[in-house]
ZADO-1210 file (C-alpha; in nm, 4 decimals, padded with zeros to 6 digits):
<atoms>
<atom x="21.8117" y="28.6951" z="07.3797" code="MET" pos="1"/>
<atom x="21.5930" y="28.9367" z="07.6105" code="LYS" pos="2"/>
<atom x="21.8514" y="28.8549" z="07.9251" code="LEU" pos="3"/>
<atom x="22.1077" y="28.9914" z="07.6815" code="LEU" pos="4"/>
<atom x="21.9502" y="29.2862" z="07.5992" code="TYR" pos="5"/>
<atom x="21.8771" y="29.3881" z="07.9921" code="ILE" pos="6"/>
<atom x="22.2922" y="29.2858" z="08.0127" code="ILE" pos="7"/>
<atom x="22.3790" y="29.5625" z="07.7351" code="VAL" pos="8"/>
<atom x="22.1372" y="29.8297" z="07.8668" code="VAL" pos="9"/>
<atom x="22.2813" y="29.7803" z="08.2153" code="PHE" pos="10"/>
<atom x="22.6249" y="29.8139" z="08.1344" code="LEU" pos="11"/>
<atom x="22.5887" y="30.1160" z="07.9192" code="PHE" pos="12"/>
<atom x="22.3752" y="30.2589" z="08.1739" code="SER" pos="13"/>
<atom x="22.6626" y="30.1861" z="08.4363" code="SER" pos="14"/>
<atom x="22.8868" y="30.3019" z="08.2050" code="LEU" pos="15"/>
<atom x="22.7406" y="30.6298" z="08.1668" code="SER" pos="16"/>
<atom x="22.7107" y="30.6998" z="08.5078" code="ILE" pos="17"/>
<atom x="23.0496" y="30.6184" z="08.5696" code="TYR" pos="18"/>
<atom x="23.1810" y="30.8070" z="08.3467" code="ALA" pos="19"/>
<atom x="23.0090" y="31.1295" z="08.4501" code="GLN" pos="20"/>
<atom x="23.0768" y="31.0809" z="08.7905" code="SER" pos="21"/>
<atom x="23.4467" y="31.0455" z="08.6820" code="GLU" pos="22"/>
<atom x="23.4827" y="31.3348" z="08.4755" code="ASP" pos="23"/>
<atom x="23.5032" y="31.5537" z="08.7076" code="SER" pos="24"/>
<atom x="23.7844" y="31.3872" z="08.9096" code="THR" pos="25"/>
<atom x="23.9954" y="31.2462" z="08.6483" code="THR" pos="26"/>
<atom x="24.3225" y="31.2616" z="08.7152" code="ASP" pos="27"/>
<atom x="24.5148" y="31.5670" z="08.5362" code="ALA" pos="28"/>
<atom x="24.8012" y="31.3476" z="08.4245" code="ALA" pos="29"/>
<atom x="24.5464" y="31.0868" z="08.2388" code="LYS" pos="30"/>
<atom x="24.5403" y="31.1674" z="07.8554" code="LYS" pos="31"/>
<atom x="24.3948" y="31.0121" z="07.5498" code="THR" pos="32"/>
<atom x="24.6387" y="30.6793" z="07.4295" code="GLN" pos="33"/>
<atom x="24.7039" y="30.4786" z="07.1360" code="VAL" pos="34"/>
<atom x="24.8387" y="30.1566" z="07.1870" code="SER" pos="35"/>
<atom x="24.9717" y="29.8566" z="06.9478" code="VAL" pos="36"/>
<atom x="25.0604" y="29.5302" z="07.0247" code="ALA" pos="37"/>
<atom x="25.1811" y="29.1731" z="06.9028" code="VAL" pos="38"/>
<atom x="25.1149" y="28.8923" z="07.1371" code="THR" pos="39"/>
<atom x="25.2156" y="28.4930" z="07.0951" code="PHE" pos="40"/>
<atom x="25.0434" y="28.2446" z="07.2462" code="ASN" pos="41"/>
<atom x="25.1986" y="27.8929" z="07.2633" code="SER" pos="42"/>
<atom x="24.8471" y="27.6791" z="07.3501" code="GLY" pos="43"/>
<atom x="24.5072" y="27.8511" z="07.2621" code="LEU" pos="44"/>
<atom x="24.2820" y="27.7273" z="07.5483" code="ASN" pos="45"/>
<atom x="23.9827" y="27.8248" z="07.6800" code="TYR" pos="46"/>
<atom x="23.9275" y="27.7692" z="08.0387" code="TYR" pos="47"/>
<atom x="24.1628" y="27.5050" z="07.9602" code="GLY" pos="48"/>
<atom x="23.9852" y="27.3289" z="07.6953" code="ARG" pos="49"/>
<atom x="24.2051" y="27.3221" z="07.3246" code="THR" pos="50"/>
<atom x="24.1487" y="27.1754" z="06.9818" code="ASP" pos="51"/>
<atom x="24.2976" y="26.8406" z="06.8858" code="SER" pos="52"/>
<atom x="24.5657" y="27.0006" z="06.6831" code="LEU" pos="53"/>
<atom x="24.6925" y="27.2295" z="06.9773" code="LYS" pos="54"/>
<atom x="24.7082" y="27.5193" z="06.7949" code="SER" pos="55"/>
<atom x="24.9182" y="27.8038" z="06.8919" code="LYS" pos="56"/>
<atom x="24.7988" y="28.2020" z="06.8234" code="GLY" pos="57"/>
<atom x="24.9126" y="28.5503" z="06.6872" code="ILE" pos="58"/>
<atom x="24.6780" y="28.8022" z="06.7124" code="TYR" pos="59"/>
<atom x="24.8493" y="29.2009" z="06.6570" code="PRO" pos="60"/>
<atom x="24.5743" y="29.4501" z="06.8292" code="SER" pos="61"/>
<atom x="24.5448" y="29.8286" z="06.8155" code="VAL" pos="62"/>
<atom x="24.3637" y="30.0146" z="07.0792" code="GLY" pos="63"/>
<atom x="24.2308" y="30.3535" z="07.1892" code="ILE" pos="64"/>
<atom x="24.2238" y="30.4636" z="07.5786" code="ASN" pos="65"/>
<atom x="24.0353" y="30.7894" z="07.6417" code="PHE" pos="66"/>
<atom x="24.1129" y="31.0249" z="07.9398" code="LYS" pos="67"/>
<atom x="23.7682" y="31.0183" z="08.0342" code="ASN" pos="68"/>
<atom x="23.8549" y="30.6238" z="08.0895" code="GLY" pos="69"/>
<atom x="23.6418" y="30.5076" z="07.8074" code="LEU" pos="70"/>
<atom x="23.8185" y="30.2449" z="07.5518" code="TYR" pos="71"/>
<atom x="23.8392" y="30.0214" z="07.2560" code="ILE" pos="72"/>
<atom x="24.0414" y="29.8054" z="07.0998" code="ASN" pos="73"/>
<atom x="24.0465" y="29.5429" z="06.8300" code="SER" pos="74"/>
<atom x="24.2474" y="29.1845" z="06.8183" code="SER" pos="75"/>
<atom x="24.3332" y="28.9992" z="06.4840" code="PHE" pos="76"/>
<atom x="24.3961" y="28.6039" z="06.5534" code="VAL" pos="77"/>
<atom x="24.5984" y="28.4112" z="06.3643" code="PHE" pos="78"/>
<atom x="24.6160" y="28.0490" z="06.4544" code="ILE" pos="79"/>
<atom x="24.8814" y="27.7935" z="06.3700" code="ASN" pos="80"/>
<atom x="24.8726" y="27.4133" z="06.3934" code="ASN" pos="81"/>
<atom x="24.9910" y="27.1161" z="06.2239" code="LYS" pos="82"/>
<atom x="24.7646" y="27.1794" z="05.9440" code="ALA" pos="83"/>
<atom x="24.7954" y="27.5536" z="05.8366" code="ALA" pos="84"/>
<atom x="24.8186" y="27.9204" z="05.9516" code="THR" pos="85"/>
<atom x="24.5276" y="28.1204" z="05.9314" code="ASN" pos="86"/>
<atom x="24.3163" y="28.4261" z="05.9987" code="TYR" pos="87"/>
<atom x="24.0648" y="28.2977" z="06.2550" code="ALA" pos="88"/>
<atom x="23.8911" y="28.5963" z="06.3918" code="ALA" pos="89"/>
<atom x="23.8301" y="28.9343" z="06.4813" code="THR" pos="90"/>
<atom x="23.7524" y="29.0386" z="06.8329" code="ILE" pos="91"/>
<atom x="23.6313" y="29.4133" z="06.9166" code="VAL" pos="92"/>
<atom x="23.5875" y="29.5079" z="07.3084" code="GLU" pos="93"/>
<atom x="23.4783" y="29.8530" z="07.3866" code="GLY" pos="94"/>
<atom x="23.4658" y="29.9646" z="07.7591" code="GLY" pos="95"/>
<atom x="23.5314" y="30.2037" z="08.0327" code="TYR" pos="96"/>
<atom x="23.7727" y="30.1580" z="08.2933" code="GLU" pos="97"/>
<atom x="23.7526" y="30.3130" z="08.6424" code="PHE" pos="98"/>
<atom x="23.9385" y="30.3367" z="08.9444" code="GLY" pos="99"/>
<atom x="24.3219" y="30.2879" z="08.9720" code="GLY" pos="100"/>
<atom x="24.6136" y="30.5156" z="09.0897" code="GLY" pos="101"/>
<atom x="24.5469" y="30.6379" z="09.4292" code="THR" pos="102"/>
<atom x="24.1892" y="30.4397" z="09.4431" code="HIS" pos="103"/>
<atom x="24.1419" y="30.1449" z="09.6821" code="LYS" pos="104"/>
<atom x="23.9250" y="29.9802" z="09.3864" code="PHE" pos="105"/>
<atom x="23.9574" y="29.9095" z="09.0217" code="SER" pos="106"/>
<atom x="23.8315" y="29.7714" z="08.7341" code="GLY" pos="107"/>
<atom x="23.6207" y="29.7814" z="08.3753" code="ASN" pos="108"/>
<atom x="23.3057" y="29.7093" z="08.2171" code="ILE" pos="109"/>
<atom x="23.2690" y="29.6066" z="07.8964" code="PHE" pos="110"/>
<atom x="23.1236" y="29.4438" z="07.6111" code="ILE" pos="111"/>
<atom x="23.2936" y="29.2646" z="07.3037" code="ASN" pos="112"/>
<atom x="23.1857" y="29.1110" z="06.9940" code="GLY" pos="113"/>
<atom x="23.3530" y="28.7935" z="06.8074" code="PHE" pos="114"/>
<atom x="23.3657" y="28.8091" z="06.4238" code="PHE" pos="115"/>
<atom x="23.4864" y="28.5007" z="06.2961" code="TYR" pos="116"/>
<atom x="23.6705" y="28.4063" z="05.9575" code="LYS" pos="117"/>
<atom x="23.6196" y="28.0167" z="06.0490" code="GLN" pos="118"/>
<atom x="23.5205" y="27.8064" z="06.3332" code="LYS" pos="119"/>
<atom x="23.8382" y="27.6911" z="06.4168" code="THR" pos="120"/>
<atom x="23.8996" y="27.8384" z="06.7539" code="LEU" pos="121"/>
<atom x="23.7888" y="27.6375" z="07.0601" code="VAL" pos="122"/>
<atom x="23.5462" y="27.9306" z="07.1714" code="GLN" pos="123"/>
<atom x="23.3787" y="27.9705" z="06.8083" code="SER" pos="124"/>
<atom x="23.0510" y="27.9266" z="06.9466" code="ALA" pos="125"/>
<atom x="23.0420" y="28.2348" z="07.1589" code="VAL" pos="126"/>
<atom x="22.9154" y="28.5349" z="06.9533" code="LYS" pos="127"/>
<atom x="22.9406" y="28.8421" z="07.2392" code="ALA" pos="128"/>
<atom x="23.0448" y="28.8712" z="07.5933" code="THR" pos="129"/>
<atom x="22.9485" y="29.1640" z="07.8310" code="SER" pos="130"/>
<atom x="23.0617" y="29.1988" z="08.2024" code="GLY" pos="131"/>
<atom x="23.2495" y="29.3508" z="08.4982" code="ILE" pos="132"/>
<atom x="23.5767" y="29.2899" z="08.6770" code="ASN" pos="133"/>
<atom x="23.6412" y="29.4337" z="09.0015" code="LEU" pos="134"/>
<atom x="23.9575" y="29.4699" z="09.1969" code="THR" pos="135"/>
<atom x="24.0240" y="29.5831" z="09.5243" code="TRP" pos="136"/>
<atom x="24.3743" y="29.6867" z="09.5909" code="LEU" pos="137"/>
<atom x="24.6123" y="29.6226" z="09.9040" code="SER" pos="138"/>
<atom x="24.9528" y="29.6326" z="10.0088" code="LYS" pos="139"/>
<atom x="24.9631" y="29.2650" z="10.0768" code="ALA" pos="140"/>
<atom x="24.7099" y="29.1038" z="09.8418" code="ILE" pos="141"/>
<atom x="24.4421" y="29.2190" z="09.5618" code="ASP" pos="142"/>
<atom x="24.1170" y="29.0851" z="09.5412" code="PHE" pos="143"/>
<atom x="23.9506" y="29.0280" z="09.1815" code="ASN" pos="144"/>
<atom x="23.5983" y="28.9536" z="09.0663" code="ILE" pos="145"/>
<atom x="23.4649" y="28.9500" z="08.7537" code="GLY" pos="146"/>
<atom x="23.0999" y="28.8059" z="08.6237" code="THR" pos="147"/>
<atom x="22.9854" y="28.8183" z="08.2230" code="ASP" pos="148"/>
<atom x="22.7475" y="28.6880" z="08.0113" code="GLY" pos="149"/>
<atom x="22.8290" y="28.4883" z="07.7139" code="LYS" pos="150"/>
<atom x="22.5930" y="28.4892" z="07.3721" code="LEU" pos="151"/>
<atom x="22.6102" y="28.1851" z="07.2055" code="SER" pos="152"/>
<atom x="22.3205" y="27.9583" z="07.0889" code="ASN" pos="153"/>
<atom x="22.2043" y="28.0206" z="07.4374" code="ASP" pos="154"/>
<atom x="22.3276" y="28.2306" z="07.7152" code="ILE" pos="155"/>
<atom x="22.5813" y="28.1290" z="07.9836" code="ASP" pos="156"/>
<atom x="22.6667" y="28.3276" z="08.2897" code="ILE" pos="157"/>
<atom x="23.0548" y="28.3511" z="08.4167" code="ASP" pos="158"/>
<atom x="23.1988" y="28.4329" z="08.7354" code="ALA" pos="159"/>
<atom x="23.5621" y="28.4407" z="08.8041" code="SER" pos="160"/>
<atom x="23.7657" y="28.5168" z="09.1627" code="PHE" pos="161"/>
<atom x="24.1237" y="28.5385" z="09.1863" code="GLY" pos="162"/>
<atom x="24.4058" y="28.6748" z="09.4360" code="LEU" pos="163"/>
<atom x="24.7608" y="28.8709" z="09.2794" code="ASP" pos="164"/>
<atom x="25.0095" y="29.0232" z="09.4038" code="HIS" pos="165"/>
<atom x="25.2152" y="29.2919" z="09.2625" code="ILE" pos="166"/>
<atom x="25.6017" y="29.3394" z="09.3343" code="ILE" pos="167"/>
<atom x="25.7963" y="29.6566" z="09.1481" code="ARG" pos="168"/>
<atom x="26.1432" y="29.6217" z="09.0609" code="ILE" pos="169"/>
<atom x="26.2572" y="29.9962" z="08.9915" code="ASN" pos="170"/>
<atom x="26.5953" y="30.1028" z="08.7630" code="LYS" pos="171"/>
<atom x="26.6136" y="29.7820" z="08.5917" code="VAL" pos="172"/>
<atom x="26.8659" y="29.9510" z="08.3275" code="GLY" pos="173"/>
<atom x="26.6580" y="30.2347" z="08.2170" code="ASN" pos="174"/>
<atom x="26.3301" y="30.0726" z="08.2876" code="GLY" pos="175"/>
<atom x="26.1199" y="29.8839" z="08.5856" code="ILE" pos="176"/>
<atom x="26.0134" y="29.5387" z="08.5712" code="ILE" pos="177"/>
<atom x="25.6506" y="29.4339" z="08.7522" code="VAL" pos="178"/>
<atom x="25.6219" y="29.0953" z="08.8561" code="VAL" pos="179"/>
<atom x="25.2465" y="28.9834" z="08.9362" code="ASP" pos="180"/>
<atom x="25.1853" y="28.6081" z="09.0606" code="PRO" pos="181"/>
<atom x="24.8016" y="28.5224" z="09.0360" code="SER" pos="182"/>
<atom x="24.5846" y="28.2575" z="09.0913" code="ALA" pos="183"/>
<atom x="24.2327" y="28.2434" z="08.9987" code="TYR" pos="184"/>
<atom x="23.9121" y="28.0392" z="08.9940" code="ILE" pos="185"/>
<atom x="23.6731" y="28.0374" z="08.6755" code="TYR" pos="186"/>
<atom x="23.3237" y="27.9193" z="08.7080" code="THR" pos="187"/>
<atom x="23.0337" y="27.9152" z="08.5046" code="GLY" pos="188"/>
<atom x="22.7112" y="27.7379" z="08.3448" code="THR" pos="189"/>
<atom x="22.7208" y="27.4715" z="08.1211" code="GLN" pos="190"/>
<atom x="22.4820" y="27.3650" z="07.8384" code="ASN" pos="191"/>
<atom x="22.3582" y="26.9664" z="07.7930" code="PHE" pos="192"/>
<atom x="22.1713" y="26.7586" z="07.5860" code="SER" pos="193"/>
<atom x="22.0887" y="26.4190" z="07.6365" code="LYS" pos="194"/>
<atom x="21.9412" y="26.1512" z="07.4063" code="SER" pos="195"/>
<atom x="21.7887" y="25.8635" z="07.4516" code="TYR" pos="196"/>
<atom x="21.4666" y="25.6004" z="07.3373" code="LEU" pos="197"/>
<atom x="21.2114" y="25.5726" z="07.4715" code="GLN" pos="198"/>
<atom x="20.9457" y="25.2737" z="07.4107" code="GLN" pos="199"/>
<atom x="20.6389" y="25.3794" z="07.2415" code="LYS" pos="200"/>
<atom x="20.2742" y="25.2109" z="07.3144" code="ASN" pos="201"/>
<atom x="19.9566" y="25.2160" z="07.1645" code="VAL" pos="202"/>
<atom x="19.6650" y="25.0660" z="07.3245" code="LEU" pos="203"/>
<atom x="19.9136" y="24.8945" z="07.5505" code="PHE" pos="204"/>
<atom x="20.1390" y="24.7084" z="07.2797" code="LEU" pos="205"/>
<atom x="20.5095" y="24.7982" z="07.1560" code="PRO" pos="206"/>
<atom x="20.4948" y="25.0271" z="06.8681" code="ALA" pos="207"/>
<atom x="20.8459" y="25.1042" z="06.8200" code="GLY" pos="208"/>
<atom x="21.1161" y="25.3472" z="06.9584" code="GLU" pos="209"/>
<atom x="21.1031" y="25.7004" z="07.0151" code="GLN" pos="210"/>
<atom x="21.3959" y="25.9598" z="07.0158" code="LEU" pos="211"/>
<atom x="21.3863" y="26.1806" z="07.3263" code="ILE" pos="212"/>
<atom x="21.6051" y="26.4967" z="07.3786" code="THR" pos="213"/>
<atom x="21.6232" y="26.6794" z="07.6922" code="THR" pos="214"/>
<atom x="21.8512" y="26.9873" z="07.7686" code="ASN" pos="215"/>
<atom x="21.9688" y="27.1161" z="08.1024" code="SER" pos="216"/>
<atom x="22.2255" y="27.3760" z="08.2319" code="LYS" pos="217"/>
<atom x="22.4374" y="27.3433" z="08.5275" code="LYS" pos="218"/>
<atom x="22.6555" y="27.5875" z="08.6798" code="PHE" pos="219"/>
<atom x="23.0276" y="27.4197" z="08.7448" code="ASN" pos="220"/>
<atom x="23.3894" y="27.4955" z="08.8338" code="ILE" pos="221"/>
<atom x="23.5258" y="27.5409" z="08.4576" code="LEU" pos="222"/>
<atom x="23.9123" y="27.5664" z="08.5641" code="SER" pos="223"/>
<atom x="24.1502" y="27.6840" z="08.7816" code="TYR" pos="224"/>
<atom x="24.4760" y="27.8949" z="08.6701" code="GLU" pos="225"/>
<atom x="24.8323" y="27.9922" z="08.8214" code="PHE" pos="226"/>
<atom x="25.0175" y="28.2779" z="08.6417" code="SER" pos="227"/>
<atom x="25.2995" y="28.4837" z="08.6715" code="MET" pos="228"/>
<atom x="25.2961" y="28.7840" z="08.4149" code="PRO" pos="229"/>
<atom x="25.6105" y="28.9724" z="08.4537" code="VAL" pos="230"/>
<atom x="25.6313" y="29.3417" z="08.2395" code="VAL" pos="231"/>
<atom x="25.9376" y="29.5168" z="08.1495" code="TYR" pos="232"/>
<atom x="25.8597" y="29.8927" z="08.0589" code="ALA" pos="233"/>
<atom x="26.0675" y="30.1153" z="07.9024" code="ILE" pos="234"/>
<atom x="25.9848" y="30.4499" z="07.7349" code="GLY" pos="235"/>
<atom x="25.6721" y="30.3915" z="07.4926" code="LYS" pos="236"/>
<atom x="25.7663" y="29.9907" z="07.5106" code="MET" pos="237"/>
<atom x="25.6163" y="29.7194" z="07.7441" code="LYS" pos="238"/>
<atom x="25.7799" y="29.3626" z="07.6996" code="LEU" pos="239"/>
<atom x="25.5205" y="29.1094" z="07.8993" code="ILE" pos="240"/>
<atom x="25.6010" y="28.7329" z="07.9814" code="ILE" pos="241"/>
<atom x="25.2982" y="28.5842" z="08.1133" code="ASP" pos="242"/>
<atom x="25.3469" y="28.2048" z="08.2093" code="PRO" pos="243"/>
<atom x="25.0590" y="28.0042" z="08.3296" code="ALA" pos="244"/>
<atom x="24.9537" y="27.6802" z="08.4228" code="TYR" pos="245"/>
<atom x="24.5619" y="27.6196" z="08.3667" code="THR" pos="246"/>
<atom x="24.3878" y="27.2871" z="08.5307" code="LEU" pos="247"/>
<atom x="24.0304" y="27.1991" z="08.3228" code="PRO" pos="248"/>
<atom x="23.7260" y="27.1112" z="08.5364" code="GLN" pos="249"/>
<atom x="23.4016" y="26.9424" z="08.4467" code="ASN" pos="250"/>
<atom x="23.4991" y="26.9002" z="08.0798" code="LEU" pos="251"/>
<atom x="23.1763" y="26.7477" z="07.8703" code="ILE" pos="252"/>
<atom x="23.1721" y="26.4355" z="07.7140" code="THR" pos="253"/>
<atom x="22.9623" y="26.2642" z="07.4939" code="VAL" pos="254"/>
<atom x="22.9823" y="25.8844" z="07.5000" code="PRO" pos="255"/>
<atom x="23.0208" y="25.7437" z="07.1346" code="GLY" pos="256"/>
<atom x="23.0659" y="26.0905" z="07.0096" code="HIS" pos="257"/>
<atom x="23.4101" y="26.2263" z="07.0868" code="PRO" pos="258"/>
<atom x="23.4080" y="26.5116" z="06.7947" code="GLU" pos="259"/>
<atom x="23.0897" y="26.6562" z="07.0305" code="GLN" pos="260"/>
<atom x="23.3002" y="26.6121" z="07.3245" code="SER" pos="261"/>
<atom x="23.5348" y="26.8962" z="07.4901" code="GLU" pos="262"/>
<atom x="23.9061" y="26.8105" z="07.4600" code="THR" pos="263"/>
<atom x="24.1357" y="26.9353" z="07.7173" code="GLY" pos="264"/>
<atom x="24.4111" y="26.8510" z="08.0081" code="SER" pos="265"/>
<atom x="24.6396" y="27.0376" z="08.2795" code="ASN" pos="266"/>
<atom x="24.8198" y="27.2562" z="08.0142" code="LEU" pos="267"/>
<atom x="25.1059" y="27.4655" z="08.0927" code="PHE" pos="268"/>
<atom x="25.1245" y="27.7697" z="07.8114" code="TYR" pos="269"/>
<atom x="25.2802" y="28.1011" z="07.7975" code="PHE" pos="270"/>
<atom x="25.1963" y="28.4294" z="07.6194" code="THR" pos="271"/>
<atom x="25.4256" y="28.7120" z="07.4859" code="THR" pos="272"/>
<atom x="25.3430" y="29.0419" z="07.4193" code="THR" pos="273"/>
<atom x="25.4721" y="29.3295" z="07.2799" code="VAL" pos="274"/>
<atom x="25.3179" y="29.6980" z="07.3382" code="LYS" pos="275"/>
<atom x="25.3822" y="30.0329" z="07.2403" code="PHE" pos="276"/>
<atom x="25.1751" y="30.3336" z="07.3903" code="THR" pos="277"/>
<atom x="25.1489" y="30.6555" z="07.2463" code="PHE" pos="278"/>
</atoms>
């Protein structure tokens, strides 16, 4: 808990410093914007991990981006599978976006909270996340790096590394199309519990067995992911189609207990979003 407190204080201190430094150089063209969107996800997953019912998701969202870079948004997650269609959770994120435009660097600092109606999402153990994402922009290729801390019963530290290349196609009808082929590696810590029976002895004589449980944490590659988001922007509307292929790595398995093991395999899925900005 102490580590999460340090992370949050650091992030909000950084956010405040960024906001103060950027206020004096904010592009005059920037303005406060409100956005509403609806997203469909054909295969809900968490670093390639899925639930046993292979759930789909629909999540409407609403957000506000202030002209100084601060933002806040909320998403309301509904899941659909063979068993039912249910409201599952609300995700609230606040943060600060910086750079972009003519800047070589861009990114955001964020903190979010997960409020679950029911523990049906794969990541339902995660209660909150805070982190930072950075992008170095160039004409040939963009380099992306991010890190965050996830609070559950313990604290996990994740890091991501990615490459992408933005292709802009102007004047398609009354709008424009942007294509962004991307490749990412996701890494992070994993918490393990191991139980075994140990022989107890009293005065060198056997006296039964004792259950011993040990805990450990290991930093691993969690998944590889390749995607190609396509954005069609016309007026205040954006239509976003994002096909992706994810390859989960280092799934946790508990021998004899499939209910405690992670479920996942190479997965093709896509998200489709309709977004309006005012």
